[in-house]
DSSP file (Angstrom, degrees, kcal/mol; ACC not computed):
  #  RESIDUE AA STRUCTURE BP1 BP2  ACC     N-H-->O    O-->H-N    N-H-->O    O-->H-N    TCO  KAPPA ALPHA  PHI   PSI    X-CA   Y-CA   Z-CA
    1    1 A M              0   0    0      0, 0.0     2,-0.2     0, 0.0     0, 0.0   0.000 360.0 360.0 360.0 134.7  -55.7    2.1 -132.0
    2    2 A A        -     0   0    0      1,-0.1     2,-0.7     2,-0.0     3,-0.0  -0.454 360.0-119.4 -75.7 142.5  -54.4    4.8 -134.3
    3    3 A D    >   -     0   0    0     -2,-0.2     3,-1.4     1,-0.2    -1,-0.1  -0.732  17.7-157.8 -82.7 114.7  -54.3    8.4 -133.0
    4    4 A R  T 3  S+     0   0    0     -2,-0.7    -1,-0.2     1,-0.3    -2,-0.0   0.718  91.6  53.2 -66.3 -20.8  -56.6   10.5 -135.3
    5    5 A N  T 3  S+     0   0    0      2,-0.1    -1,-0.3    -3,-0.0     2,-0.1   0.465  81.8 116.5 -94.1  -2.1  -54.8   13.6 -134.3
    6    6 A A    <   -     0   0    0     -3,-1.4     2,-0.5     1,-0.1    -4,-0.0  -0.381  67.8-122.1 -68.2 145.5  -51.4   12.3 -135.2
    7    7 A I        -     0   0    0     -2,-0.1     2,-0.5     2,-0.0    -1,-0.1  -0.770  19.0-128.9 -91.1 129.1  -49.6   14.1 -138.0
    8    8 A D        -     0   0    0     -2,-0.5     5,-0.0     1,-0.1    -1,-0.0  -0.655  13.1-159.0 -77.5 125.4  -48.5   12.0 -140.9
    9    9 A T        +     0   0    0     -2,-0.5    -1,-0.1     3,-0.0     3,-0.0   0.545  64.6 100.8 -85.8  -5.6  -44.9   12.6 -141.6
   10   10 A D    >   -     0   0    0      1,-0.2     3,-1.5     2,-0.1    -2,-0.1  -0.715  61.7-157.6 -79.7 112.7  -45.1   11.3 -145.2
   11   11 A P  T 3  S+     0   0    0      0, 0.0    -1,-0.2     0, 0.0    -3,-0.0   0.713  90.2  56.5 -66.5 -18.2  -45.3   14.5 -147.3
   12   12 A G  T 3  S+     0   0    0      2,-0.0     2,-0.4    -3,-0.0    -2,-0.1   0.600  87.9  94.9 -86.3 -11.2  -46.9   12.6 -150.2
   13   13 A A    <   -     0   0    0     -3,-1.5    -5,-0.1    -5,-0.0     0, 0.0  -0.651  57.0-163.1 -87.8 132.9  -49.8   11.3 -148.1
   14   14 A L        -     0   0    0     -2,-0.4     5,-0.0     2,-0.0    -2,-0.0  -0.919  26.3-111.4-110.2 139.1  -53.1   13.2 -148.0
   15   15 A P     >  -     0   0    0      0, 0.0     4,-2.2     0, 0.0     3,-0.5  -0.307  36.5-106.4 -60.6 154.9  -55.7   12.6 -145.4
   16   16 A A  H  > S+     0   0    0      1,-0.2     4,-2.3     2,-0.2     5,-0.2   0.847 119.5  54.4 -54.6 -39.5  -58.8   10.9 -146.7
   17   17 A A  H  > S+     0   0    0      1,-0.2     4,-2.0     2,-0.2    -1,-0.2   0.903 109.5  47.4 -64.4 -40.2  -60.9   14.2 -146.6
   18   18 A Q  H  > S+     0   0    0     -3,-0.5     4,-2.6     2,-0.2    -2,-0.2   0.888 110.6  52.2 -67.9 -38.3  -58.3   16.0 -148.7
   19   19 A E  H  X S+     0   0    0     -4,-2.2     4,-2.5     2,-0.2    -2,-0.2   0.901 109.0  50.6 -63.2 -40.4  -58.2   13.1 -151.2
   20   20 A A  H  X S+     0   0    0     -4,-2.3     4,-2.2     2,-0.2    -2,-0.2   0.912 111.9  46.8 -63.9 -42.7  -62.0   13.2 -151.5
   21   21 A I  H  X S+     0   0    0     -4,-2.0     4,-2.4     2,-0.2    -2,-0.2   0.917 112.2  50.2 -65.5 -43.4  -61.9   17.0 -152.2
   22   22 A T  H  X S+     0   0    0     -4,-2.6     4,-2.3     1,-0.2    -2,-0.2   0.908 110.2  50.8 -61.3 -42.2  -59.1   16.6 -154.7
   23   23 A G  H  X S+     0   0    0     -4,-2.5     4,-2.4     2,-0.2    -1,-0.2   0.900 110.2  49.2 -62.4 -42.1  -61.0   13.8 -156.5
   24   24 A K  H  X S+     0   0    0     -4,-2.2     4,-2.2     2,-0.2    -2,-0.2   0.901 111.0  50.0 -64.5 -40.7  -64.2   16.0 -156.7
   25   25 A A  H  X S+     0   0    0     -4,-2.4     4,-2.3     2,-0.2    -2,-0.2   0.907 110.5  49.7 -64.6 -41.5  -62.2   18.9 -158.1
   26   26 A K  H  X S+     0   0    0     -4,-2.3     4,-2.7     2,-0.2    -2,-0.2   0.925 110.6  49.3 -64.4 -44.2  -60.6   16.7 -160.7
   27   27 A R  H  X S+     0   0    0     -4,-2.4     4,-2.2     1,-0.2    -1,-0.2   0.886 111.4  50.5 -62.1 -37.7  -64.0   15.3 -161.8
   28   28 A G  H  X S+     0   0    0     -4,-2.2     4,-1.5     2,-0.2    -1,-0.2   0.894 111.2  47.6 -65.7 -40.3  -65.3   18.9 -162.0
   29   29 A A  H  X S+     0   0    0     -4,-2.3     4,-0.8     2,-0.2    -2,-0.2   0.897 111.2  51.4 -67.5 -40.1  -62.3   19.9 -164.1
   30   30 A D  H >X S+     0   0    0     -4,-2.7     3,-1.0     1,-0.2     4,-0.6   0.909 107.9  52.3 -62.7 -41.5  -62.8   16.9 -166.4
   31   31 A A  H >< S+     0   0    0     -4,-2.2     3,-0.9     1,-0.3    -1,-0.2   0.845 102.6  59.4 -63.5 -33.0  -66.5   17.7 -166.9
   32   32 A A  H 3< S+     0   0    0     -4,-1.5    -1,-0.3     1,-0.2    -2,-0.2   0.753 100.7  56.9 -67.2 -22.7  -65.5   21.3 -167.9
   33   33 A L  H << S+     0   0    0     -3,-1.0    -1,-0.2    -4,-0.8    -2,-0.2   0.673  84.1 109.2 -80.7 -17.3  -63.5   19.8 -170.8
   34   34 A L  S << S-     0   0    0     -3,-0.9     2,-0.3    -4,-0.6    27,-0.1  -0.233  78.8-107.1 -65.6 148.7  -66.4   17.9 -172.2
   35   35 A I        -     0   0    0     22,-0.3     2,-0.9     1,-0.1    -1,-0.1  -0.595  25.0-135.4 -75.0 131.5  -68.0   19.0 -175.5
   36   36 A G        +     0   0    0     -2,-0.3     2,-0.3    65,-0.1    67,-0.1  -0.178  45.2 153.9 -86.5  43.3  -71.4   20.7 -174.9
   37   37 A C        -     0   0    0     -2,-0.9    -2,-0.0     1,-0.1    62,-0.0  -0.574  31.2-163.9 -75.2 128.9  -73.3   18.9 -177.7
   38   38 A A        -     0   0    0     -2,-0.3    -1,-0.1     0, 0.0    -2,-0.0   0.535  35.7-124.6 -88.5  -8.2  -77.0   18.7 -177.0
   39   39 A G        +     0   0    0      1,-0.1    -2,-0.1    14,-0.0    16,-0.0   0.730  63.5 141.2  75.6  21.8  -77.5   16.0 -179.7
   40   40 A C        -     0   0    0      1,-0.1    -1,-0.1    14,-0.0    -3,-0.0   0.783  53.6-139.1 -71.0 -27.3  -80.2   18.0 -181.5
   41   41 A G    >>  +     0   0    0      3,-0.0     4,-1.5     1,-0.0     3,-0.6   0.423  65.3 123.9  85.7  -1.2  -78.9   17.0 -185.0
   42   42 A Q  H 3> S+     0   0    0      1,-0.2     4,-1.3     2,-0.2     5,-0.1   0.873  72.8  57.7 -58.7 -36.3  -79.3   20.4 -186.7
   43   43 A C  H 3> S+     0   0    0      1,-0.2     4,-1.4     2,-0.2    -1,-0.2   0.853 100.8  56.2 -62.7 -35.6  -75.6   20.3 -187.5
   44   44 A V  H <4 S+     0   0    0     -3,-0.6     3,-0.3     1,-0.2    -1,-0.2   0.908 104.1  53.1 -64.6 -41.7  -76.0   17.0 -189.4
   45   45 A E  H  < S+     0   0    0     -4,-1.5    -1,-0.2     1,-0.2    -2,-0.2   0.853 115.0  41.6 -60.5 -34.5  -78.7   18.6 -191.6
   46   46 A D  H  < S+     0   0    0     -4,-1.3    -1,-0.2    49,-0.1    -2,-0.2   0.639  89.9 103.8 -89.3 -15.8  -76.3   21.4 -192.5
   47   47 A C    ><  -     0   0    0     -4,-1.4     3,-1.1    -3,-0.3     6,-0.0  -0.533  64.4-147.4 -72.0 122.9  -73.2   19.3 -192.9
   48   48 A P  T 3  S+     0   0    0      0, 0.0    -1,-0.2     0, 0.0    -4,-0.0   0.795 102.6  43.9 -59.3 -27.2  -72.3   18.8 -196.6
   49   49 A L  T 3  S-     0   0    0      2,-0.0    35,-0.5    35,-0.0    -2,-0.1   0.519 104.1-131.5 -93.5  -7.0  -70.9   15.4 -195.7
   50   50 A Q    <   -     0   0    0     -3,-1.1    -6,-0.1    -6,-0.2    -5,-0.1   0.881  37.5-176.8  55.2  40.9  -73.8   14.4 -193.4
   51   51 A L        -     0   0    0     -8,-0.1     2,-2.4     1,-0.1    -1,-0.2  -0.392  38.0-112.6 -64.8 145.2  -71.4   13.3 -190.8
   52   52 A P     >  +     0   0    0      0, 0.0     4,-2.2     0, 0.0     3,-0.3  -0.452  49.8 170.6 -77.7  70.2  -73.0   11.9 -187.6
   53   53 A I  H  >  +     0   0    0     -2,-2.4     4,-2.9     1,-0.2     5,-0.3   0.867  66.4  52.1 -59.1 -47.4  -71.9   14.8 -185.6
   54   54 A P  H  > S+     0   0    0      0, 0.0     4,-2.3     0, 0.0    -1,-0.2   0.912 112.8  47.1 -58.5 -39.4  -73.8   14.2 -182.3
   55   55 A E  H  > S+     0   0    0     -3,-0.3     4,-2.3     2,-0.2    -2,-0.2   0.899 112.7  49.5 -66.4 -39.4  -72.5   10.6 -182.2
   56   56 A L  H  X S+     0   0    0     -4,-2.2     4,-2.3     2,-0.2    -1,-0.2   0.895 110.3  50.0 -66.3 -39.4  -69.0   11.9 -182.9
   57   57 A M  H  X S+     0   0    0     -4,-2.9     4,-2.3     2,-0.2   -22,-0.3   0.907 110.6  50.7 -64.9 -40.4  -69.2   14.5 -180.2
   58   58 A G  H  X S+     0   0    0     -4,-2.3     4,-2.2    -5,-0.3    -2,-0.2   0.907 110.0  49.8 -61.8 -42.1  -70.4   11.8 -177.8
   59   59 A L  H  X S+     0   0    0     -4,-2.3     4,-2.2     2,-0.2    -2,-0.2   0.902 109.5  51.0 -63.9 -41.0  -67.5    9.6 -178.7
   60   60 A Y  H  X S+     0   0    0     -4,-2.3     4,-2.6     1,-0.2    -1,-0.2   0.890 108.4  52.3 -65.3 -37.5  -65.1   12.5 -178.2
   61   61 A N  H  X S+     0   0    0     -4,-2.3     4,-2.4     2,-0.2    -1,-0.2   0.905 107.9  51.6 -62.5 -40.2  -66.6   13.1 -174.7
   62   62 A E  H  X S+     0   0    0     -4,-2.2     4,-2.5     2,-0.2     5,-0.3   0.910 109.9  49.9 -62.0 -40.5  -66.1    9.5 -173.9
   63   63 A Y  H  X S+     0   0    0     -4,-2.2     4,-3.5     2,-0.2     5,-0.3   0.932 110.7  49.0 -62.2 -45.7  -62.5    9.8 -175.0
   64   64 A L  H  < S+     0   0    0     -4,-2.6    -2,-0.2     1,-0.2    -1,-0.2   0.890 114.5  45.9 -61.3 -39.0  -62.0   12.9 -172.8
   65   65 A A  H  < S+     0   0    0     -4,-2.4    -1,-0.2    -5,-0.2    -2,-0.2   0.878 124.5  30.9 -72.0 -38.1  -63.6   11.2 -169.8
   66   66 A S  H  < S-     0   0    0     -4,-2.5    -2,-0.2    -5,-0.2    -3,-0.2   0.787  87.6-143.1 -93.3 -29.2  -61.6    7.9 -170.2
   67   67 A G     <  +     0   0    0     -4,-3.5     2,-0.5    -5,-0.3    -3,-0.1   0.565  67.3 109.1  76.2   7.8  -58.4    9.2 -171.7
   68   68 A S        +     0   0    0     -6,-0.3     4,-0.2    -5,-0.3    -1,-0.2  -0.954  40.6 176.8-125.4 117.2  -58.2    6.1 -173.8
   69   69 A A  S >> S+     0   0    0     -2,-0.5     3,-1.5     1,-0.1     4,-0.5   0.792  79.2  70.5 -80.5 -30.1  -58.7    6.0 -177.6
   70   70 A E  G >4 S+     0   0    0      1,-0.3     3,-1.1     2,-0.2     4,-0.3   0.894  95.7  50.6 -54.5 -45.6  -58.0    2.3 -177.8
   71   71 A S  G 34 S+     0   0    0      1,-0.2    -1,-0.3     2,-0.1     4,-0.2   0.625 112.2  48.7 -71.5 -11.8  -61.2    1.3 -176.0
   72   72 A L  G <> S+     0   0    0     -3,-1.5     4,-2.3    -4,-0.2    -1,-0.2   0.394  79.4  98.1-108.0   1.5  -63.3    3.4 -178.4
   73   73 A A  H <X S+     0   0    0     -3,-1.1     4,-2.3    -4,-0.5     5,-0.2   0.890  84.4  49.0 -60.2 -42.4  -61.8    2.3 -181.7
   74   74 A D  H  > S+     0   0    0     -4,-0.3     4,-2.3     1,-0.2    -1,-0.2   0.896 110.6  50.8 -66.0 -39.1  -64.6   -0.2 -182.4
   75   75 A A  H  > S+     0   0    0     -4,-0.2     4,-2.6     2,-0.2    -1,-0.2   0.905 109.6  51.3 -63.6 -40.8  -67.3    2.4 -181.6
   76   76 A Y  H  X S+     0   0    0     -4,-2.3     4,-2.3     2,-0.2    -2,-0.2   0.928 109.8  49.1 -61.3 -46.3  -65.6    4.9 -184.0
   77   77 A K  H  X S+     0   0    0     -4,-2.3     4,-0.7     1,-0.2    -1,-0.2   0.900 112.4  48.7 -60.7 -41.1  -65.5    2.3 -186.8
   78   78 A S  H >< S+     0   0    0     -4,-2.3     3,-0.6     1,-0.2     4,-0.4   0.921 111.9  47.9 -65.2 -44.7  -69.2    1.6 -186.2
   79   79 A I  H 3< S+     0   0    0     -4,-2.6     3,-0.3     1,-0.2    -2,-0.2   0.872 120.2  37.6 -64.4 -37.9  -70.2    5.3 -186.2
   80   80 A T  H 3< S+     0   0    0     -4,-2.3     3,-0.4    -5,-0.2    -1,-0.2   0.403  89.3  94.5 -97.7   2.7  -68.3    6.1 -189.3
   81   81 A S  S << S+     0   0    0     -4,-0.7    -1,-0.2    -3,-0.6    -2,-0.1   0.822  96.0  31.3 -68.0 -30.4  -68.9    2.9 -191.3
   82   82 A E  S    S+     0   0    0     -4,-0.4    -1,-0.2    -3,-0.3     2,-0.2   0.429 122.5  46.3-107.6   0.0  -71.9    4.2 -193.2
   83   83 A T  S    S-     0   0    0     -3,-0.4   -32,-0.1     1,-0.1   -33,-0.1  -0.653  98.2 -72.1-125.7-177.0  -70.9    7.8 -193.5
   84   84 A G        -     0   0    0    -35,-0.5    -1,-0.1    -2,-0.2    -2,-0.1  -0.330  52.5-101.5 -72.9 162.3  -67.8    9.7 -194.3
   85   85 A K    >   -     0   0    0      1,-0.1     3,-2.3   -34,-0.1     4,-0.3  -0.584  26.4-118.7 -80.4 147.6  -64.8    9.8 -192.0
   86   86 A P  G >  S+     0   0    0      0, 0.0     3,-1.8     0, 0.0    -1,-0.1   0.801 112.8  69.1 -55.1 -28.6  -64.3   12.9 -189.9
   87   87 A G  G 3  S+     0   0    0      1,-0.3    23,-0.1    26,-0.1    -3,-0.0   0.692  88.4  64.6 -65.1 -17.2  -61.0   13.4 -191.8
   88   88 A N  G <  S+     0   0    0     -3,-2.3    -1,-0.3     2,-0.0     2,-0.2   0.569  74.2 116.4 -80.3  -9.0  -63.0   14.2 -194.9
   89   89 A C    <   -     0   0    0     -3,-1.8    -4,-0.0    -4,-0.3     0, 0.0  -0.431  54.7-158.1 -63.2 125.8  -64.3   17.3 -193.2
   90   90 A G        -     0   0    0     -2,-0.2    -1,-0.2     1,-0.0    -3,-0.0   0.456  37.8-114.3 -86.7  -0.7  -63.1   20.3 -195.2
   91   91 A G        +     0   0    0      1,-0.1    -2,-0.1    15,-0.0    15,-0.1   0.789  66.1 145.5  76.4  27.4  -63.6   22.7 -192.3
   92   92 A C        -     0   0    0      1,-0.1    -1,-0.1    14,-0.0    -3,-0.0   0.770  45.7-149.2 -69.0 -23.4  -66.3   24.7 -193.9
   93   93 A R     >  +     0   0    0      1,-0.1     4,-1.0     3,-0.1     3,-0.2   0.629  54.3 133.1  65.2  17.5  -67.9   25.2 -190.4
   94   94 A V  H >> S+     0   0    0      1,-0.2     3,-0.7     2,-0.2     4,-0.7   0.901  71.4  57.6 -60.2 -39.3  -71.4   25.4 -191.8
   95   95 A C  H >4 S+     0   0    0      1,-0.2     3,-1.0     2,-0.2     4,-0.4   0.867 100.7  56.3 -58.1 -37.9  -72.4   22.9 -189.1
   96   96 A E  H >4 S+     0   0    0      1,-0.2     3,-0.9     2,-0.2    -1,-0.2   0.792  96.2  64.7 -68.2 -27.9  -71.1   25.3 -186.4
   97   97 A G  H << S+     0   0    0     -4,-1.0    -1,-0.2    -3,-0.7    -2,-0.2   0.764 106.2  43.6 -65.7 -24.4  -73.4   28.0 -187.7
   98   98 A S  T << S+     0   0    0     -3,-1.0     2,-0.6    -4,-0.7    -1,-0.2   0.447  87.4 109.2 -99.2  -0.7  -76.4   26.0 -186.7
   99   99 A C    X   -     0   0    0     -3,-0.9     3,-1.0    -4,-0.4   -62,-0.0  -0.664  50.5-164.4 -82.8 116.3  -75.1   24.9 -183.3
  100  100 A K  T 3  S+     0   0    0     -2,-0.6    -1,-0.2     1,-0.2   -63,-0.0   0.747  92.0  51.1 -68.8 -23.4  -77.0   26.6 -180.5
  101  101 A N  T 3  S-     0   0    0     -3,-0.1    -1,-0.2     2,-0.0   -65,-0.1   0.389 107.6-126.0 -95.8   3.2  -74.2   25.6 -178.1
  102  102 A R    <   -     0   0    0     -3,-1.0     2,-0.2    -6,-0.2    -2,-0.1   0.861  40.6-179.6  55.5  41.6  -71.4   27.0 -180.3
  103  103 A V        -     0   0    0    -67,-0.1     2,-2.0     1,-0.1     3,-0.2  -0.505  35.9-124.2 -71.2 138.7  -69.5   23.7 -180.3
  104  104 A K     >  +     0   0    0      1,-0.2     4,-2.0    -2,-0.2     5,-0.1  -0.567  44.9 167.8 -80.8  75.0  -66.3   23.9 -182.3
  105  105 A I  H  >  +     0   0    0     -2,-2.0     4,-2.9     1,-0.2     5,-0.3   0.921  66.8  50.8 -63.2 -50.2  -67.4   20.9 -184.4
  106  106 A A  H  > S+     0   0    0      1,-0.2     4,-1.8    -3,-0.2    -1,-0.2   0.909 111.5  48.7 -58.4 -43.5  -64.8   21.1 -187.2
  107  107 A D  H  > S+     0   0    0      1,-0.2     4,-1.7     2,-0.2    -1,-0.2   0.915 113.2  48.1 -61.3 -42.1  -61.9   21.2 -184.7
  108  108 A T  H  X S+     0   0    0     -4,-2.0     4,-2.3     1,-0.2    -2,-0.2   0.905 109.3  50.5 -69.4 -42.2  -63.4   18.2 -182.8
  109  109 A V  H  X S+     0   0    0     -4,-2.9     4,-2.2     1,-0.2    -1,-0.2   0.859 110.0  51.9 -66.6 -31.4  -63.9   16.0 -185.8
  110  110 A H  H  X S+     0   0    0     -4,-1.8     4,-2.1    -5,-0.3    -1,-0.2   0.865 107.9  51.6 -70.2 -34.1  -60.4   16.7 -186.9
  111  111 A K  H  X S+     0   0    0     -4,-1.7     4,-1.7     2,-0.2    -2,-0.2   0.906 109.8  50.1 -65.3 -40.6  -59.1   15.7 -183.4
  112  112 A L  H  X S+     0   0    0     -4,-2.3     4,-2.5     1,-0.2     5,-0.4   0.914 108.7  52.0 -62.5 -42.3  -61.1   12.4 -183.8
  113  113 A S  H  X S+     0   0    0     -4,-2.2     4,-2.6     1,-0.2    -1,-0.2   0.914 108.1  51.3 -60.3 -42.5  -59.6   11.8 -187.2
  114  114 A A  H  < S+     0   0    0     -4,-2.1    -1,-0.2     1,-0.2    -2,-0.2   0.842 113.8  45.7 -63.8 -32.5  -56.2   12.2 -185.7
  115  115 A L  H  < S+     0   0    0     -4,-1.7    -2,-0.2    -5,-0.1    -1,-0.2   0.884 129.1  18.3 -75.7 -39.5  -57.0    9.7 -183.0
  116  116 A F  H  <        0   0    0     -4,-2.5    -3,-0.2    -5,-0.1    -2,-0.2   0.664 360.0 360.0-114.8 -20.0  -58.6    7.0 -185.0
  117  117 A D     <        0   0    0     -4,-2.6    -3,-0.1    -5,-0.4    -1,-0.1   0.476 360.0 360.0 -95.3 360.0  -57.8    7.3 -188.8
């Protein structure tokens, strides 16, 4: 039977309780990185290109959570197939003027374009 009070001499090993706390902190930090889009769609009405901004913000949140653009490529193609590409955004930021959550929409759609176009 293992001694619960024994000290682990491996400096890289964390006790299970410390690993759980570290995991919770990382998930909290990851959540803080997510785009705070409420999905109201007001930005779409104001966007000269009528980009599907809430869907794009959701996709970017999925990318931030997963860290993988590869797995989201098909979703990106589907979202942008009937509208313009985020790369066509001229950065006028009219959409941002109507965002109650003050999301940096133009910056985010350009990041998406860099990932997928």
